[in-house]
C-alpha positions in Angstrom: 0.0 0.0 0.0 2.9 2.3 0.7 4.0 2.5 -3.0 0.6 3.7 -4.1 0.7 6.6 -1.7 4.3 7.7 -2.2 7.2 6.3 -4.2 11.0 6.5 -3.4 12.8 9.6 -4.5 16.5 10.3 -5.1 17.8 12.6 -2.3 21.4 13.2 -1.4 22.6 10.6 -3.9 20.4 7.7 -2.9 16.9 6.3 -3.4 14.9 6.8 -0.2 11.4 7.4 0.9 10.7 11.1 0.4 10.1 11.4 4.2 12.5 13.8 6.0 13.0 14.1 9.7 12.8 17.7 10.7 16.1 18.9 12.2 14.7 21.0 15.1 17.1 22.6 17.6 19.3 22.1 20.6 19.6 18.4 21.5 16.0 17.6 20.3 17.0 15.6 17.2 20.2 13.6 17.7 22.2 10.8 16.2 19.9 8.2 17.7 16.7 9.6 16.2 18.3 10.5 12.9 20.0 7.0 12.6 16.7 5.3 13.3 14.8 7.4 10.7 17.4 6.7 8.0 17.4 3.0 8.9 13.6 3.0 8.2 14.4 4.2 4.7 14.0 8.0 5.0 16.2 11.0 5.5 17.3 11.3 9.2 18.4 14.7 10.4 20.3 15.5 13.6 20.6 19.0 15.0 24.0 20.6 14.6 23.0 23.4 16.9 25.0 23.0 20.1 24.8 19.2 19.7 25.5 17.0 22.8 29.0 15.5 23.0 28.8 11.7 23.5 32.0 10.1 24.5 33.5 6.7 23.4 31.5 5.0 26.2 28.2 6.4 25.0 28.0 8.8 27.9 26.7 12.4 27.6 29.4 15.0 28.4 27.8 18.3 29.5 29.4 21.5 28.7 30.8 23.3 31.7 31.9 26.9 31.0 35.1 28.0 32.5 35.6 31.2 30.6 35.8 34.5 32.5 34.0 36.5 29.9 31.6 36.1 26.9 34.3 35.8 24.3 36.0 33.0 26.2 32.7 31.2 26.8 31.8 31.8 23.1 34.9 29.9 22.0 34.2 27.1 24.4 30.7 26.8 23.0 32.0 26.6 19.4 34.6 23.9 20.3 31.9 21.9 22.1 29.4 22.3 19.2 31.9 21.0 16.7 32.8 18.0 18.9 29.2 17.3 19.7 28.0 17.4 16.0 30.8 15.0 15.0 29.9 12.6 17.7 26.2 12.7 16.7 27.1 12.2 13.0 29.1 9.0 14.0 26.1 7.7 16.0 23.7 8.3 13.2 26.0 6.8 10.6 26.4 3.6 12.7 22.7 3.2 13.4 21.5 3.7 9.9 23.3 0.5 8.9 23.7 1.6 5.3 20.1 2.6 4.8 18.6 6.0 4.1 20.5 9.3 4.3 21.8 11.4 7.1 21.5 15.2 7.2 22.7 17.8 9.7 20.6 20.8 10.4 22.2 24.2 11.3 20.8 27.7 11.9 22.6 30.4 9.9 22.0 32.8 12.9 23.7 30.4 15.4 27.1 31.3 16.8 29.9 31.1 14.2 27.7 28.9 11.9 30.3 28.9 9.1 33.1 27.8 11.4 31.0 25.1 13.0 29.7 23.7 9.7 33.1 23.7 8.1 34.8 21.9 11.0 32.0 19.3 11.3 32.0 18.5 7.6 35.8 18.2 7.8 35.7 16.0 10.9 32.8 13.8 9.8 33.8 13.2 6.1 31.6 10.6 4.6 29.1 10.5 7.5 26.9 13.4 6.5 25.1 13.4 3.1 23.2 16.7 3.3 22.9 19.9 5.3 19.7 21.8 5.9 19.9 25.4 6.9 17.5 28.2 7.7 17.0 31.1 10.1 18.6 33.8 8.0 19.9 34.0 4.4 22.7 31.4 4.2 24.5 32.7 1.1 27.7 30.7 1.8 25.9 27.4 2.5 26.3 26.2 -1.0 30.0 27.0 -1.3 30.8 25.2 2.0 28.8 22.1 1.2 30.2 21.9 -2.4 33.7 22.0 -1.0 33.0 18.8 0.9 30.8 17.2 -1.8 27.7 17.3 0.5 24.3 18.3 -0.7 22.7 21.5 0.6 19.1 22.1 1.5 18.2 25.8 2.1 15.1 26.4 4.2 12.9 29.2 2.8 9.4 30.4 3.3 8.9 32.1 0.0 9.9 32.0 -3.6 11.4 35.5 -3.2 13.8 34.3 -0.5 15.1 31.4 -2.7 15.4 33.7 -5.7 17.7 36.0 -3.8 19.8 33.0 -2.6 20.0 31.6 -6.1 20.9 34.7 -8.0 23.5 35.8 -5.5 25.3 32.5 -4.7 23.6 29.2 -5.4 23.6 29.3 -9.2 27.4 28.6 -9.0 26.8 25.3 -7.1 23.7 23.9 -8.8 24.9 20.3 -8.9 25.0 20.1 -5.0 21.5 21.5 -4.5 19.7 18.5 -3.0 16.3 20.2 -2.7 14.6 23.4 -1.5 12.8 23.1 1.8 9.7 25.2 1.9 8.9 25.8 5.6 5.4 27.2 6.1 5.8 30.2 8.4 2.4 29.8 10.0 2.4 26.1 10.7 6.0 25.0 11.4 7.4 24.7 14.9 10.4 26.7 16.1 11.6 29.8 14.4 9.5 30.9 11.4 10.3 33.0 8.4 7.4 35.4 8.4 8.3 38.7 6.6 7.2 42.1 7.7 4.5 42.2 5.1 2.9 38.9 6.2 0.2 38.8 8.9 1.0 36.3 11.6 -2.8 36.1 12.3 -3.7 35.2 8.7 -2.2 31.9 7.5 -1.9 31.6 3.8 -2.5 28.5 1.7 0.9 26.9 1.1 0.0 25.5 -2.4 0.3 28.8 -4.3 3.4 29.8 -2.4 5.0 26.4 -3.3 3.9 26.7 -6.9 5.5 30.1 -7.1 8.7 28.6 -5.8 8.5 25.8 -8.4 7.8 28.3 -11.2 11.0 30.2 -10.4 12.9 26.9 -10.1 11.8 26.0 -13.6 12.9 29.3 -14.9 16.4 28.6 -13.8 16.5 24.9 -14.9 15.6 23.3 -11.5 12.3 21.8 -12.5 13.3 18.3 -11.4 15.0 19.3 -8.1 12.7 18.3 -5.3 10.8 20.7 -3.0 10.4 19.5 0.6 7.2 20.6 2.1 7.7 21.4 5.8 5.3 22.7 8.5 1.8 21.4 9.1 2.5 17.9 7.6 0.8 15.2 9.7 -0.4 12.5 7.3 0.0 12.0 3.6 -3.7 11.4 2.9 -4.1 15.2 3.4 -1.5 15.9 0.8 -2.5 13.4 -1.9 -3.2 16.3 -4.3 0.5 17.3 -4.0 1.9 13.9 -4.8 2.6 13.3 -8.6 1.3 16.8 -9.2 2.6 18.2 -12.5 2.4 21.8 -11.4 4.5 21.2 -8.3 6.9 18.7 -9.6 8.7 16.3 -7.3 7.7 16.8 -3.6 9.0 15.3 -0.5 7.6 15.9 3.0 9.3 16.9 6.2 8.0 15.8 9.6 9.1 17.9 12.6 6.5 17.4 15.3 5.5 13.8 14.9 9.1 12.4 15.5 9.2 14.1 18.9 6.9 11.4 20.2 8.9 8.3 19.4 10.9 6.0 21.6 14.1 7.1 20.1 13.3 10.8 20.6 15.7 12.2 23.1 13.3 14.7 24.7 12.3 14.0 28.4 9.3 11.9 29.3 7.5 15.0 30.8 7.7 16.7 27.4 6.3 13.6 25.6 3.4 13.3 28.0 2.6 17.0 27.5 2.4 16.4 23.7 -0.4 13.9 24.3 -2.4 16.5 26.3 -2.3 19.5 23.9 -5.5 21.0 22.6 -6.1 23.0 19.4 -4.7 26.5 19.8 -2.1 25.5 22.5 0.7 26.2 20.0 1.1 29.9 19.2 3.3 32.3 17.3 5.2 34.8 19.4 8.0 37.3 18.8 9.9 37.2 22.1 12.9 35.2 20.7 16.3 37.0 21.0 16.8 36.2 17.3 14.1 38.7 16.4 12.2 36.0 14.4 8.7 34.8 15.1 8.6 31.4 16.5 5.9 28.8 17.4 5.8 27.2 20.9 3.4 25.7 23.4 1.6 28.4 25.2 2.6 27.7 28.8 3.7 29.6 31.9 7.0 30.5 30.2 5.3 32.3 27.3 2.5 33.8 29.5 5.1 35.4 31.8 6.8 37.0 28.7 3.4 38.3 27.5 2.6 39.8 30.9 6.1 41.2 31.2 5.8 43.1 27.9 2.3 44.2 28.9 3.7 46.0 31.9 5.4 48.5 29.7 5.3 52.3 29.3 7.3 54.9 27.2 9.4 57.4 29.1 11.5 60.5 28.7 14.7 61.5 30.5 13.5 65.0 31.0 10.1 66.7 31.2 8.6 67.1 27.7 5.2 68.7 28.1 4.6 68.9 24.4 4.6 65.1 24.2 2.7 64.6 27.4 5.7 63.5 29.6 4.8 65.6 32.6 4.6 63.0 35.5 7.8 62.3 37.4 8.6 58.7 38.5 11.5 58.4 41.0 13.9 55.6 40.2 17.0 54.4 42.0 19.0 57.0 43.9 17.4 60.0 45.5 16.4 62.7 43.0 16.9 60.4 39.9 14.0 59.2 37.8 12.2 59.5 34.4 9.2 61.3 33.1 6.0 59.5 32.1 2.6 60.5 30.8 0.2 60.9 33.8 -2.0 58.0 32.7 1.0 55.7 32.4 2.2 56.7 35.9 -1.2 55.6 37.3 -0.7 52.2 35.6 2.8 51.9 37.0 1.5 52.6 40.5 -1.0 49.7 40.1 1.8 47.4 39.0 4.0 48.4 41.9 1.1 47.7 44.3 1.2 44.1 42.9 4.9 43.7 43.6 6.3 44.6 40.1 8.4 47.4 41.6 11.6 46.9 39.5 11.8 49.0 36.4 14.0 47.8 33.5 14.9 49.8 30.4 14.4 48.4 26.9 16.1 49.4 23.7 12.9 51.2 22.6 12.9 53.9 25.3 10.3 52.1 27.3 10.3 50.6 30.8 9.0 47.3 31.8 8.1 46.4 35.4 9.0 43.1 37.1 9.5 41.7 40.5 13.0 42.2 42.1 13.5 38.4 41.8 12.7 38.4 38.1 15.0 41.4 37.5 17.9 39.6 39.2 17.3 36.5 37.1 17.2 38.5 33.9 20.5 40.3 34.7 22.1 37.0 35.8 21.1 35.4 32.5 22.4 38.4 30.5 25.7 38.3 32.4 26.1 34.5 31.8 25.7 35.0 28.0 28.0 32.6 26.0 27.3 34.0 22.6 25.1 31.2 21.2 23.7 33.4 18.4 25.3 35.6 15.8 23.5 38.5 17.4 21.3 38.5 20.5 18.6 41.0 21.4 18.6 39.8 25.0 22.2 40.3 25.8 23.4 42.6 23.0 26.0 40.1 22.0 27.3 40.0 18.4 29.9 37.4 17.3 32.2 39.7 15.4 33.5 43.2 15.3 33.4 44.8 18.7 31.1 41.9 20.0 28.1 44.1 20.7 25.0 45.1 18.8 25.3 48.6 20.1 21.8 48.4 21.5 20.6 48.2 25.1 19.9 44.5 26.2 16.2 43.8 25.9 14.7 42.5 29.1 11.5 41.6 27.3 13.3 38.6 25.7 15.1 35.6 27.3 18.3 33.4 27.2 17.3 30.9 24.5 20.3 28.7 25.1 19.5 28.3 28.8 15.9 27.3 28.4 16.4 25.0 25.4 19.2 23.2 27.1 17.2 22.8 30.3 14.0 21.5 28.7 15.9 19.1 26.3 17.8 17.6 29.2 15.0 17.6 31.8 16.7 19.9 34.2 16.0 23.3 35.8 12.5 24.5 36.0 9.5 22.3 35.1 8.6 22.1 31.4 5.6 24.5 32.0 8.3 27.1 32.8 10.5 26.4 29.8 10.3 27.3 26.1 8.6 24.3 24.4 8.9 24.5 20.6 6.2 22.6 18.6 4.4 22.7 15.3 0.8 23.9 15.2 -0.4 20.3 14.5 0.9 19.1 17.9 -2.7 18.9 19.3 -3.3 16.0 16.9 -1.4 13.6 19.1 -4.4 13.6 21.4 -6.8 13.1 18.5 -4.9 10.5 16.4 -6.0 6.9 17.2 -2.4 5.8 16.5 -1.4 7.3 19.8 -4.4 5.9 21.8 -3.8 4.9 25.4 -0.5 6.8 25.4 1.1 4.7 22.7 4.6 5.9 21.8 5.9 4.3 18.6 9.4 3.5 17.5 10.7 5.5 14.6 10.3 2.5 12.3 6.6 2.2 13.4 6.0 5.9 12.8 7.5 5.8 9.3 5.5 2.7 8.4 2.4 4.5 9.7 3.2 7.6 7.6 3.7 5.4 4.5 0.1 4.1 4.8 -1.0 7.7 4.3 -2.3 8.1 7.8 
């Protein structure tokens, strides 16, 4: 029955099922899950974003920072990331047992992405068949992958984005373009590629967007290069009109959310149990990420606190500006120091202070937010502990090159993404309700799908076989 739903496709130099495991982020997709997916005949993808180091005894080696400042910690993180990704590539390669393909996923906006990618491909020669990359405009992705004779898979959310990548860089490395991944910005989990002209509250039909991508690809001679549909894919029955569709050409499908709930998935049991409890609407788009991108995550206490934190926000002026309405003085800090607010905002601030939100924190946008003293201390501690996990960070003002600063005030409305993603992935720190929990917008379907009845958690092979039935 599988062959009448979907047929094998050539990806990264081999005939495989056109089923791609979504790469996801920090420690959420690893060599174990990727190797199992490939062994089932598909394309397994491990995350190369701060991947866990696994030693020769199969033991996890946590990263302990010893650097005295951000730059030293940044270098420690890069070295660990390279070592971790190579160790995960080896695990995936061994577990696939000669079946399927192994890809590595990286984020172009992660710390020193080019350095990490180059070093991993050098240290894991022959173990990685393809690299998927999004979160930014990875112009040099093609050049790096071609150097190591590895296929590249740019992740885009519009034909316009791929057109820019192709015309500026990719046209010189067409033979190593494995596929173009279209990631739906309204339905995918994690960071999303919504542009400033797209409404986050108005999802668009992916079909015309993917057709526009295919139209451009045909213009430049890429009519037979596959497109990988990512975001919102649950079962193939719902995409039957896309399969063998002459308008769209060859289509593969990426599954990001469903592989979270497998026995090989490395996420903690508490996270897996939570997935089985989600209701429609529990996954929401938000823009609190220190990357500046929209992202999709489970609406829990973590996101709610960020929403409320930003809601307790008012503009201010350093001096009285009657013409703009800043006529009410708010004392802050030392005697005689303070800022000027509009009278109606001062009244709101007094109400927040009465509830215990007495600590004012400045944002880069000349506003103040009000938090508890405990929350303010935690925010400042997290900012001070920054290890430079991103190429630039709104939360800590880190930038990985030049003078190592964005030149902007750190934004207390955001959060340390490295800290929360490491904690939730490894089941440590605060409970999962108080951590960032990325998920696709279809995650509520775990509760509705009879395949998962009575809390059933499949192996990766069982999941792939289920997907191949169309359901």
